[in-house]
Backbone as CSV, one residue per row, in Angstrom:
resi,resn,N_x,N_y,N_z,CA_x,CA_y,CA_z,C_x,C_y,C_z
1,MET,5.451,18.156,-5.584,4.649,17.095,-5.008,4.476,17.351,-3.516
2,GLU,3.274,17.147,-3.057,2.945,17.379,-1.660,3.539,16.278,-0.779
3,ILE,4.117,16.664,0.339,4.655,15.700,1.294,3.519,15.267,2.208
4,LYS,3.327,13.963,2.331,2.253,13.427,3.158,2.831,12.573,4.270
5,ASN,2.066,12.429,5.327,2.434,11.542,6.424,1.915,10.145,6.132
6,VAL,2.615,9.156,6.658,2.217,7.768,6.498,2.165,7.143,7.881
7,GLN,1.078,6.464,8.176,0.952,5.784,9.457,1.398,4.341,9.306
8,ILE,2.134,3.864,10.309,2.554,2.469,10.343,2.160,1.893,11.698
9,PRO,2.020,0.581,11.781,1.708,-0.033,13.072,2.823,0.241,14.090
10,PHE,2.437,0.341,15.350,3.406,0.634,16.399,4.489,-0.441,16.469
11,ALA,4.117,-1.695,16.266,5.105,-2.783,16.311,6.185,-2.580,15.247
12,LEU,5.794,-2.150,14.062,6.767,-1.888,12.998,7.650,-0.704,13.370
13,PHE,7.063,0.331,13.937,7.840,1.484,14.387,8.879,1.057,15.421
14,ARG,8.462,0.230,16.367,9.375,-0.246,17.407,10.521,-1.046,16.790
15,GLN,10.212,-1.873,15.795,11.258,-2.643,15.121,12.225,-1.727,14.381
16,LEU,11.708,-0.690,13.741,12.569,0.267,13.040,13.494,0.992,14.012
17,VAL,12.966,1.385,15.152,13.792,2.045,16.172,14.874,1.093,16.646
18,SER,14.494,-0.133,16.929,15.459,-1.127,17.388,16.547,-1.356,16.340
19,TYR,16.157,-1.435,15.093,17.098,-1.693,14.005,18.067,-0.527,13.814
20,HIS,17.542,0.694,13.788,18.376,1.849,13.470,19.111,2.436,14.667
21,LEU,18.485,2.467,15.808,19.118,3.119,16.958,19.898,2.154,17.838
22,MET,19.434,0.919,17.919,20.124,-0.059,18.761,20.897,-1.075,17.939
23,GLU,20.901,-0.873,16.623,21.621,-1.736,15.691,21.287,-3.214,15.877
24,ASP,20.010,-3.493,16.081,19.507,-4.857,16.236,19.130,-5.391,14.857
25,GLN,19.977,-6.234,14.295,19.770,-6.760,12.944,18.770,-7.917,12.901
26,SER,18.345,-8.409,14.053,17.504,-9.610,14.094,16.102,-9.399,13.524
27,CYS,15.663,-8.169,13.431,14.287,-7.929,12.970,14.238,-7.375,11.543
28,SER,15.313,-7.484,10.797,15.347,-6.887,9.456,14.338,-7.526,8.499
29,GLU,14.143,-8.836,8.580,13.171,-9.494,7.699,11.747,-9.051,8.020
30,GLU,11.430,-8.911,9.308,10.092,-8.465,9.708,9.851,-7.027,9.273
31,ILE,10.892,-6.202,9.340,10.776,-4.810,8.894,10.489,-4.775,7.394
32,CYS,11.238,-5.537,6.622,11.019,-5.581,5.167,9.609,-6.052,4.848
33,LYS,9.150,-7.083,5.528,7.803,-7.599,5.295,6.759,-6.537,5.641
34,GLY,6.913,-5.883,6.786,5.961,-4.853,7.201,5.933,-3.671,6.253
35,LEU,7.100,-3.244,5.785,7.155,-2.119,4.854,6.575,-2.489,3.490
36,MET,6.816,-3.702,3.032,6.253,-4.142,1.754,4.725,-4.212,1.831
37,GLU,4.202,-4.684,2.961,2.747,-4.709,3.141,2.180,-3.295,3.111
38,LYS,2.877,-2.370,3.746,2.414,-0.983,3.778,2.429,-0.378,2.373
39,VAL,3.485,-0.615,1.624,3.580,-0.098,0.256,2.453,-0.681,-0.598
40,GLU,2.169,-1.960,-0.421,1.085,-2.608,-1.162,-0.262,-1.960,-0.835
41,ARG,-0.505,-1.712,0.453,-1.757,-1.062,0.854,-1.857,0.351,0.293
42,MET,-0.744,1.072,0.289,-0.745,2.434,-0.247,-1.034,2.430,-1.752
43,ALA,-0.448,1.476,-2.472,-0.681,1.380,-3.916,-2.146,1.047,-4.197
44,ASN,-2.706,0.128,-3.407,-4.122,-0.210,-3.578,-5.004,1.000,-3.307
45,ARG,-4.685,1.746,-2.285,-5.483,2.928,-1.948,-5.394,3.973,-3.060
46,GLN,-4.205,4.144,-3.616,-4.025,5.101,-4.705,-4.863,4.702,-5.923
47,LEU,-4.853,3.418,-6.256,-5.660,2.940,-7.386,-7.149,3.133,-7.114
48,TYR,-7.578,2.847,-5.898,-8.988,3.029,-5.554,-9.375,4.498,-5.698
49,THR,-8.538,5.382,-5.186,-8.818,6.816,-5.282,-8.887,7.252,-6.738
50,GLN,-7.952,6.782,-7.551,-7.966,7.123,-8.974,-9.220,6.595,-9.658
51,SER,-9.686,5.428,-9.218,-10.884,4.858,-9.845,-12.122,5.691,-9.551
52,LYS,-12.057,6.525,-8.536,-13.191,7.385,-8.186,-13.020,8.824,-8.659
53,THR,-11.765,9.279,-8.837,-11.536,10.708,-9.070,-10.809,11.049,-10.361
54,ALA,-10.446,10.067,-11.161,-9.727,10.360,-12.412,-10.583,11.265,-13.298
55,PRO,-9.939,12.124,-14.083,-10.689,13.102,-14.879,-11.581,12.502,-15.963
56,THR,-11.186,11.370,-16.526,-12.006,10.793,-17.596,-12.564,9.438,-17.169
57,GLU,-13.659,9.070,-17.785,-14.296,7.777,-17.503,-13.352,6.626,-17.857
58,GLU,-12.597,6.778,-18.930,-11.651,5.737,-19.357,-10.573,5.513,-18.297
59,GLU,-10.023,6.586,-17.759,-9.001,6.473,-16.713,-9.584,5.866,-15.442
60,ARG,-10.805,6.261,-15.091,-11.446,5.698,-13.900,-11.645,4.197,-14.057
61,GLU,-12.104,3.779,-15.227,-12.346,2.356,-15.468,-11.038,1.570,-15.469
62,LYS,-9.994,2.124,-16.057,-8.686,1.454,-16.070,-8.178,1.264,-14.639
63,SER,-8.275,2.296,-13.817,-7.841,2.205,-12.421,-8.700,1.217,-11.647
64,ARG,-9.998,1.217,-11.920,-10.902,0.295,-11.233,-10.545,-1.154,-11.553
65,GLN,-10.293,-1.435,-12.836,-9.935,-2.793,-13.239,-8.612,-3.226,-12.607
66,GLU,-7.634,-2.333,-12.599,-6.339,-2.666,-11.999,-6.483,-2.903,-10.501
67,TYR,-7.285,-2.078,-9.843,-7.532,-2.251,-8.410,-8.177,-3.612,-8.136
68,LEU,-9.201,-3.951,-8.906,-9.879,-5.232,-8.709,-8.950,-6.403,-8.999
69,ASP,-8.081,-6.271,-10.002,-7.091,-7.314,-10.295,-6.156,-7.512,-9.111
70,ARG,-5.658,-6.410,-8.557,-4.727,-6.489,-7.424,-5.391,-7.084,-6.189
71,ARG,-6.675,-6.823,-6.023,-7.416,-7.345,-4.875,-7.835,-8.799,-5.072
72,GLY,-7.698,-9.306,-6.297,-8.033,-10.699,-6.571,-9.522,-10.956,-6.739
73,ILE,-10.264,-9.934,-7.147,-11.699,-10.089,-7.371,-11.902,-10.794,-8.716
74,PRO,-12.585,-11.943,-8.739,-12.769,-12.666,-10.003,-13.617,-11.882,-10.999
75,GLU,-13.353,-12.103,-12.270,-14.084,-11.423,-13.347,-15.588,-11.665,-13.233
76,SER,-15.972,-12.864,-12.829,-17.396,-13.203,-12.758,-18.125,-12.451,-11.646
77,PHE,-17.387,-11.865,-10.725,-17.985,-11.155,-9.592,-18.053,-9.651,-9.836
78,ARG,-17.475,-9.189,-10.924,-17.418,-7.752,-11.218,-18.629,-7.307,-12.009
79,TRP,-18.908,-6.020,-11.974,-19.997,-5.453,-12.770,-19.460,-4.689,-13.932
């Protein structure tokens, strides 16, 4: 598997540095929230990419539906 870089907001990076290097436990909840948001965005992006590049039409449609479900797009608004 290819190793990829992940970008995070500078504020989250600063909190991670504070938590790990200065042992500041006060920002642990904000770090967890920021990392969970990032993981959610990455999962959405992966589904979107699969909906465009999957090898079969069935796989593309399955990924597209899952992506739209995660984004909260109502059934009546979909094509």
